[in-house]
N, C-alpha and C positions, 0 to 999 in steps of 0.2 A: 556629294555635290563638286561641282568643279572651281575652278578661277575666277571664271564669268560672272562669279556673285557679285555683286559690284554689294456715294454712285447708289446708284439707286438699284432697287433691284431687278435681277435680270429680268428679262419679259417673256424666256424660253416657258413652254411647260413643261412641266416634270420636274420645278423645281418643288413646287408646296407638296407636291406627292413623293419626292424623294425627304422631305421634312416629319411630313407624316408617318414614313417607313420608319425612318431611324427612332421617333417617338421611345419606341418600345426597346431600342439598344444606346440610351444616354451611358457614354462612358464618366465618370470622377475620375479626377485626376491621381488619382490614386491605379485606375485602372478596371473599378467594378463598376457594374450594369447598377445602377442604384435602385433596389429595392427588389431586386431579386433572387432566389435561389440559387445553388455556388451551379447545379446545372444549368437552370435559365440563364445564367450571368454570361457561361461559357458560349451558347447558344447562341444569346441575344446577341454576342461579343462579334461575332463570325456574320454577321448579316441576317438576311431571312433566310426560311430553314430551304427553299427554293435554290438558295443563292449558294447556299453549305453545301448543297446535295450535289450543284455541276462543281464547285471549287475554284480556283483559279482567282486571277487579279479580281473578277466584280465580287467575290465575296468577300471582301473588304468593307469595313462601314464606311459609310459615305458623309462626310466630307473626312477621309482619311487624314487621321495625325502621323506625320512620319519624323522620325525623330532624326536628324538630320549632322550625320556623322556621330551620330547618338544623344547622346544630353551634352551637347557641349557650349551648349551656354553654361555649364556648370563645372566641369571637368574639361582638362585636355583631347581635343575631338582624336578619333579615331587609336582611342584607346577602349578596352577590353572593360576600365571604370567608366568610359562615356555609355557603352554600349548597353551596359548593364544596369545602369542607372536608370537610360531612356525605356525600357522595359519598367523596370520599377514606379515609374510617372505614369507609366499607361500608356506607351506611345505604341500605333497597332503595327508601324512597321519600323526598322533601325536600318539607315543607309549603316551598313557596318560593312564599308570597303569600297575606298577612293582605290582600286587598285592598280600598281607602281612594280614592275620586275626588280626582280635583286639582279647582281653581275651572273648567277648561277642560276637563273632563270625561275627561282621564285615567285610567288606572287604578295605582296604583304599591302597593309592598307596604311595608305600617307595620300593629304590631301594631295602633295605635288609631289613628281621624284626629287624636287629640290627638298631635302629634310634641316637645311641651318634654321629655320623659323620653327618648328616644329620638333626635334629634338635636342639634347645637349650633346650634337657632335663637335661642336665649336669647342668642349671643353676637354675632348678628348684627343691629346698631343699627339696620341698613334697615325691621326688619320689627318693631321694639319694639312697633310702633303695633296692631301685629297682634293682642297678646293680648286675648284676650278672655275671657269667662265665657258655657258655652253647657248645655242641659240636652240630654247624652246617653242616652236611653233611661230616662229619669225622674229620673238622678243631674247635678248640679250639677256639673260639670268648668270651670277655669280653664287655659289656657295658649294653644297657637297648634292651628292646626286646619288640614288641608292643603285643607279646600274654599276656602279662603280662601288659596290661593295656587294658581298658575300652575306646570306642571310649569315652565318655565322657572328660576320663581322656588324651587324645591323640590328643580332638581339646584343650587343654589348650597350646599347645607347637605349636613352630613356627617354619617352614623350615629354615635351613643354608646352604649355599655354601659347598658342598661334598670334593673339591680338590684346598682351597684357593690357592696354591702356585702355579697353572696352572693358576687360575681364579682368582685374589685380586679384579677385579671389579665387581666383583658375589656378596662377603659380603655387598656390597652394600644398598644390596636387604635381607642381613642377619634379620629374625624376621616379614618379611611385610606379609609373607603366612601364613598358617594354612596348616593341612594336607587333602587333598580329599579325602572321600571316590568315590570305585567306583560306587555306584551308581550317586553320585554328578557328577561324569565325563559322565554318561552316561546321566542325564537329560543337562548338559552343552554341548554337544553334537548336544541334539536337538535344544538346543537355538541357538547352533549356527550355524547350518544349516540355520536354519530359517532366521535368522540377515544376512546371508552371501549370498542366494541366492545358494547356492553349497551343495552337499551331504559333510559334515565330517567322514571324517575315522579316526578309532582309532583302535590301533595296542597292546591290553593289555597282560601279561605276568605273567604267574602263577608261584610264584616264590618257592621253596623249597618244591614241593606240596609233597614228599614223607616223609620230616620231620615233616610238619603239621598234615599229616593222622594220623601219631603216636601218635600225641597230642589231636586226636580226633576233626579236624581243617579243616575238607577236601574241598580242595579250588573248585573243579570242583563243584560240586553239588550246592555251591554257586555262583560262576559263573553263570551257570546255570540259576539260581532261578532267577536271576537279567536281564540275557537277556529275559527271555519269560516275565519276567513281561514287560518289556521296551520294548517288541515286535520285540526284535535282535537276535532272535537264528536261522535265516533260512541263507538257503545258499548264498544268494545274501545282506546277511546282512554288511553293513558298520562297523563291528566289526571286525578285524581277529584275534585269538589267537594264543598262542605261548609258546614254552615251554621246558625246556633245559632235560625235562623227556621225552622220547618217551611216557611212561606211561599214563601220563596225558594229552596229545596230545590223544591218544588212551583212555581214559576213556570222553574226551570230544567229540571225536566223537561217541560217544555213546549217550551222553545228547544232542548236540544239531548240526546244519548243518552249524555252521560258517563256513570262510576259517580258513585252522588248518595250522600252520608252526612247524616246528621243530628245536630249537637252536642248532648250533653244537659247541664246544667247540675247543682246541685241538687235532688234531689228535691221540692223544697217553691219552687223558683222555677217563673215561669212567662215562657217567651220573650216578647219584645218585642213582637212581631206579634200574640201573644195578648193581649197587655194594650189595645191600639191597638184591636184587633176587637173589645173583649169577650167574649174567650173567656177562662172561668173555669178552666178546667186548665191545672194545675201540669205539671212534669215526672213526678209519680209519676201520676201520668194514664198520657202514653203510653209508660212502660213498663211497663205493664201486659200481658198478651196482646191484651187489644182493641187495647192503642192500639200496641203494636208490630206487629199484620196491617195496621193503618191506613199505618204508616210504611213497610212493605213496599209498597204499592201503588203508591209515587213513587220510592223509594228503597233500595238495595243495603245499606246499613249504616247502623250510628251510631256516635258516638265521646261513648259517655258518659264521666263523671267518672272514675278511680278509686273513687270512694267509693260511685258506684253499684252498682261489682262488688263490694266487699268494704268494707261499712260502717266507720267507727270510733266506738268508743265516747268517752266525755267527758276521757278521758287521751289521746286519741292513738290508740291502740291498735286493731289491726284485731279484729275479731268473724268471725263466723259469714257466708262466702259469700251472698250475693242468687241466687236462680232468673235473674237477667234475661242470663246467658250463653246459658242451653237453651233460655229463651222466646224469644230473639230468632233462636238455630240452629233454631227449629222452625218460622218463619216464614221460614227462608230469609234474615234479615238477618247480616253481618257486625259484629261487634266492635273498632274500634280505640280505647281508651280512652285518656284523658291525664292526667295529664304526669307520665313520670318523670323523675327529676332525683336527681344525686348527691350534693346540698349536705344538711345535716341537716337543716333547717326544712323541706325539702319532704318527708322520708320518715315513714311510721309512727313511732310514737316509740320503739317497740323496735329498730327497726331504725337509730336515732344511734348516734353513737359520742361523748360529748363535747356540749359546747354552743356551738364553733364556730361562726357563720351560716354560715361557707364551708369547712368542713371537709365529707369525704366520711365518709359513713354505710356502713351493710351493706346496700347498694343492690342485691349480688347477691340477698343473703338475702331482697329486696320484689321483687324481678323471679321469682323462682323461685315463691315465693306465689300471687305474679297470673300469672304464665306458666298456672301448674295449675289455675284456673279452668276453662279452653279458651278466653279472649279470641283471637284473630285476629290481633294484631298490638298496638301500643301505642307513641303518640310518646313521644320521650324525645329532652334537652336533649344527651346525650351519648353518639351514636350508637354510639360503639366499645364503650363499657360495653353498651349494649344489646345487639349482636352476641356477647360474649363469653358474657353472662348467655344467649340462646337458645343458643349452644354448650353450654352445662352442659342446659339442658332438654333438647334432643332427643338429647341422648348418656345423658342419666342413666337 
């Protein structure tokens, strides 16, 4: 998920039915379906029998718990340590891959192309002269950028915790894991699927695609080539592709048949490809009924910020849910909002406990409120917490 990160029960029909349907597929924090045999667990975890036969995006349990950059609440993000733990905790899908290119055209998994905050590159004197300032989607950014390194050079670096003030415990693992490539992730997905006896799903994102296309490092063609190579470019592929730039999703729609999701930041923001193309529309325009119908013409879902589902007031408290969930569902789009995190600073004000920046608040209360809107899933840094909250919801 991108750098854009930051209630009453919904009145739609279908929420009660969804909850009843999920009663037979309640996941515990370890990922097991409670009270069922091994065979039954594998079936229930994939949804209804009808959905399993059809495969694809709608075969996932609802609400879907998506491990945001893996289990980034407990390990440095976008590492195999983080991805592995997300599966161990029971995540239905792992966001394995914010995809950015190297100088020699490989795709690697980093939150941003600037890697000073997520790797130990600053400790490598040999790369001191690579530090530079660039304009990334209109913002001046200083640091080290993946497009200035070969893959071999990036492999000499090790990942570190991105937000140590909120997650000092994660710094214990600084330096343990290298930067994974997208191809390594695709192979890991197959290995884990065989090992665990269930299909492992991943949810990669194309990062700053317009920026990289202007550098001659187009992302979509590279993503499509690797998906085709590994036989994962079909409609029912367990690889969901996402981007904050609608044109990137439209390009992917022409290249592959994978499930596609348009990410949506704040209502007043403009996707950077819109800025570059002179398109005056904002996210507020995209979430109108007309905008959603347009998105439904080339994508299967949207990934809105949680504030688009339930806005906050000036004090940071939740207000009244918008009609986004109902409007998106009317045109056949699923919603996977982002991002649920356990720590106080990331929660609505009324769900915080104290002021400690790395202390946990009432995250279960927040999950309950968001799930009640009828969202189809949520990105979370803490998959185990999300699964327990889901269990509460479907049994409530």
